[in-house]
PAKOLFI-367757 format. One record per residue (C-alpha): residue number from 1; residue in one letter; chain; x negated, y negated, z. Coordinates in Angstrom, 3 decimals. Layout:
BEGIN
 num residuo cadena        X        Y        Z
 NUM       a      A        X        Y        Z
...
END
This chain:
BEGIN
 num residuo cadena        X        Y        Z
   1       m      A  135.153  -98.264  -25.412
   2       q      A  133.839  -94.701  -25.423
   3       p      A  136.063  -91.997  -26.964
   4       d      A  136.742  -90.075  -23.729
   5       t      A  137.795  -93.014  -21.562
   6       t      A  141.075  -94.375  -20.250
   7       r      A  141.843  -98.024  -19.850
   8       a      A  142.800  -99.151  -16.337
   9       t      A  143.710 -102.459  -14.798
  10       i      A  142.193 -103.387  -11.449
  11       y      A  142.565 -106.542   -9.420
  12       l      A  139.509 -108.069   -7.790
  13       d      A  138.965 -110.942   -5.420
  14       k      A  137.628 -113.959   -7.373
  15       n      A  134.279 -113.916   -5.586
  16       l      A  133.883 -110.187   -6.106
  17       h      A  134.653 -110.580   -9.801
  18       k      A  132.123 -113.378  -10.101
  19       a      A  129.443 -111.279   -8.387
  20       l      A  130.282 -108.360  -10.644
  21       r      A  130.037 -110.526  -13.781
  22       l      A  126.643 -111.815  -12.653
  23       k      A  125.409 -108.297  -11.907
  24       a      A  126.614 -107.112  -15.313
  25       a      A  124.809 -109.940  -17.072
  26       d      A  121.637 -109.430  -15.049
  27       s      A  121.569 -105.667  -15.631
  28       r      A  122.761 -105.901  -19.243
  29       r      A  125.597 -103.505  -18.533
  30       s      A  129.326 -103.942  -18.814
  31       i      A  131.569 -104.494  -15.826
  32       s      A  133.274 -101.219  -16.773
  33       e      A  129.973  -99.332  -16.555
  34       i      A  129.199 -100.771  -13.138
  35       v      A  132.680 -100.073  -11.756
  36       a      A  132.749  -96.523  -13.182
  37       e      A  129.339  -95.806  -11.625
  38       a      A  130.506  -97.102   -8.234
  39       v      A  133.675  -95.001   -8.362
  40       r      A  131.705  -91.897   -9.370
  41       e      A  129.295  -92.411   -6.469
  42       s      A  132.148  -92.884   -4.008
  43       l      A  133.850  -89.696   -5.186
  44       r      A  130.536  -87.813   -5.065
  45       e      A  130.149  -88.811   -1.410
  46       d      A  133.676  -87.556   -0.715
  47       e      A  132.851  -84.274   -2.435
  48       e      A  129.730  -83.882   -0.279
  49       d      A  131.735  -84.611    2.871
  50       i      A  134.371  -82.027    1.927
  51       a      A  131.696  -79.418    1.200
  52       a      A  130.052  -80.087    4.584
  53       f      A  133.422  -79.803    6.302
  54       e      A  134.162  -76.497    4.553
  55       t      A  130.796  -75.131    5.690
  56       r      A  131.123  -76.330    9.275
  57       k      A  134.747  -75.329    9.834
  58       r      A  133.539  -71.736   10.295
  59       e      A  131.362  -72.781   13.236
  60       k      A  132.474  -71.814   16.698
  61       a      A  133.932  -74.739   18.631
  62       i      A  132.014  -75.926   21.700
  63       s      A  133.022  -78.139   24.585
  64       y      A  131.938  -81.732   24.939
  65       k      A  129.798  -80.780   27.928
  66       e      A  128.053  -78.082   25.873
  67       l      A  127.436  -80.560   23.049
  68       l      A  125.843  -83.017   25.493
  69       r      A  123.710  -80.235   26.981
  70       r      A  122.426  -79.259   23.519
  71       l      A  121.719  -82.848   22.508
  72       k      A  119.761  -83.418   25.707
  73       a      A  117.906  -80.120   25.322
  74       d      A  116.669  -80.936   21.814
  75       g      A  115.744  -84.514   22.747
  76       t      A  118.451  -86.257   20.720
  77       l      A  119.804  -87.847   23.902
END
């Protein structure tokens, strides 16, 4: 265990645990490393979503009809 880590207990479905063990063996990494990486990535995505929301909340609201008009005008719809 690395010096700046905290031990945690998680419960996994048997099949998920088996797949995780196989991935760990195949990649020569520990289950802890794989789980920590997945959690970091998930939190990073949340952080990106929050940042995008903070940026866009300053935008002027438009009606649904206006949104459709813009999407059609730029060829998205």
